[in-house]
N, C-alpha and C positions, 0 to 999 in steps of 0.2 A: 505494499499500499503506501510506504513512503516514498518507492521509485516511481509509483504512478505519480505522486503527487507534486516529485521534483519535476517529471516530465511535464506534468500540467502546467508548472510555475514557469518553466523554460519557454513553454509555446506561448504562453502570454507577453513575453519579454519582447519586445522592439529588436529584430535582428541589428547585427552591429554594422554601422554606416560603414560604407565602402569608400575608399580616398577617392577624393574627386580626380577624374581623369583629368591630365594636362590640355590646355587648350588645343586644338589644331593649330599645327605650325601655316602660317600664312604663307601662301606661294609669292614666291619673287615678283614682283610687277614686270609684264614684259616692257624692254626698254630698246629704243628703236637703235638701228647701227648696223655694223657687221657682225655677221658671226665669229665669235671670238675663238672657238675651234677649228674655223677655217682660213684664217689668216695665214700666210706667210710670208717670207722677208722679201720676196718677188712683189707679191699683192699688197701687202699693208699699206706701203706709202699712197697708192691711188686711192683706195679705198678709205683710207684715213685723212686725206686731203678733202674729199668728197663728205664725207660726215662732218667734219670740220666747219665748211661750208655751209652746210643745213644747219647743225646743231652747234652753235658759235658757244664760247664761253670764255671767259677770263678769269675768275676767282673761285676756289677750292678752299674749303675750311677742312683742317685735319684736326679731330677731337680724339684728344689721349686722357688718361687716367691723371697726369701731369699738367694738362690745361690746352688750349687750342690755338692752333697755328693755322692764319690765314694767308694761302697764297694769293698772287699774282702772277698768271702764265703770259709769255712772250708773244706779241704777234708773230714775230718773225724767225720763228721755231714752229711751223704749225702744224707739222706732221708729229712732233713731240706732245705738242699740245691738246693735238686732236686726241692722241692714244691716251694721254693722262687724262681727260674730259670723259672719255669713252669707259674707261674703268674704273673711274670713279662712279659714274651713272651706272655700272653694272654691278656696282657692289664687290668687285674685283679686290680693292683694297681693305676692305671690312674685314675679310679673310686673314689679314695679315698682321705683321707685328715690325717693330723696329728693331732688324734682326742684326746689326753690325753696327758696334757704340765706341767709335774712337776719341776719346776728350782730346781738345785742342786740334782734332782733325775735321769729321764729319759724322752723322749719324745716317744709317740707311736702313731703310723701310722697303716692302715690297716681299718678303719671305713668311713662311708660317712654318711654326713645328707641329701643328695640329694636324692630325688625320682626315684634312680635306682635300677636294679635289678642286683647284683654283680652274673656274669653267674657262680655259684659254689652251691656245696651243704657244709655245715657247717661239713666234716670231720675233723678228727684230727689227729695229728702225735706222734707217741712213743717218748719218751725223749732220747735225746742222749746228755745226760749230760756228759763232759770229765772232770777229775780232772785239765788238765791243760789249760781248758778256764775257766778263771774267770771275773766277772764283773767291770774291770777296766773301766775308761773314754774311750768312742769311741767303745765300742764293740756290737755286734748285738745281740738280741736273740728274743726269741718267748713267748708270753705271756702264761697264762694259766688261766682257767675259771671253777667254782663250784667244788672246790674241796672233796665236801663233796659226789658229785655225779662222782668224776671223780678221783678214789683211785689210779689207772694209771698212774696219772699225766700226760695226753696226752696233746700236745701242741695246743693251736689254730694252723689253718692253713693259717691265714690273718692277726693278730695282733703281729706284731713286733715292738720292740722296740730298741732305741738306748741312749747307757748310756750317760747321763754327770755327774752325783755323785759330790762327793766333796772328800776332803783329809781327811785322818784318821791318827790318831798315829798308832803305831804298838797295843798298848793296845787295843785301839777303834775297829781297824779293825778286830783283836783278836775275842773281844766280838762281834761283828756284824755277823761275818761270821758264816756259820752253817756246817763250817770245819776246817780243820787244813789246817792252809794257809803256803805254803814255804815261804822261804825269799825274794826271787822273788816277792813274790805275797804283802806279805806285805810293800816291800820298793815302789810296783808299788801304793799302796793304799796311801802310803804318799807322793810319789812326783806328781804323774800324778792324782790320786784321783780316783774314782769310786764309788759303791754300793753293797761291801761285805756281806750284808744282804741277798742277792739273790743268792749268791753264792750256789751249790748243788740242787737248788730248781729248775730252769731253764736253757732250752738248751740255751748256746751262740753258734752261726755257723758261725760269720762273724766279722769284724771291717770295721770301718774307715779308708779308707789311705788316702783320701784326703779331707779336708771341715768338721775338726773341728769347725772352726770355725762357719759356719753355722750350726752344730746343737747347739753350744751357741746362736745364735740370734733365733733360732726356740725357746729353752727355756726359751727365754725372752719375748715373745710375751704375751700380757696381754691374760689372760684366765676369762672363769666363773669360779668363785669361787665355784659354787656346784661340779662341775664335771672335771673341768681344761680343756674345751673346748676352743681352740683360740675364741676369738672375731672375730679375721679376720682369716678366714681358711686360711691355708696354706694346698695348694694342692699338690699332687706328679705327677710325671711324671717319670715313670721306664722304663729303655731300660738295656739289658746286653750287656756290652762292647767285652766282650770273654769267 
């Protein structure tokens, strides 16, 4: 009888509440532009130039746990600018982190340590090196890899960097640069700082307009001594402002 009463009492109790199901993941909105999985070194320039004409933009915001960085993209590097805008709008950089931090030199983003598939082919970009753009503090450039197999010095499509740099005397900047510097460039390296050894080697296609202090905070994070990967990752959220 006691067992029957116990079963009857249990039957009248409300069943335990099941944990709420996680909200369904919203599908990523479709963004106009070239198919990132189909672009190649040869096809990318024309496709990106057409995209840049149809969907222009000049200002991007990077948001990190250390603050926000506002970037202005240059008009005279249209392939790099269009590529950056396309990847921002497609959410590619939202899957990446600042993965190489060298204090007094530069911070580099565009890679991830997560098991995620960045939705694009590793196409490359033709260099757009302009004499007027140099590696002063706060500029935005694109990295390059495998120079022995890359005689055209094609840029990476995702691995961008922001220059922190150091201050150089006129003699030091002249010795470090791979080209002749103008008086204004020499003065900038002496007063604001930068990394003149990269001049003429990599495409500079934008600059920081707000958030130089955030650049310094990222450059100061503790890193792995072997690959300069931050011990605590600095994730990126990117959006086109205009």
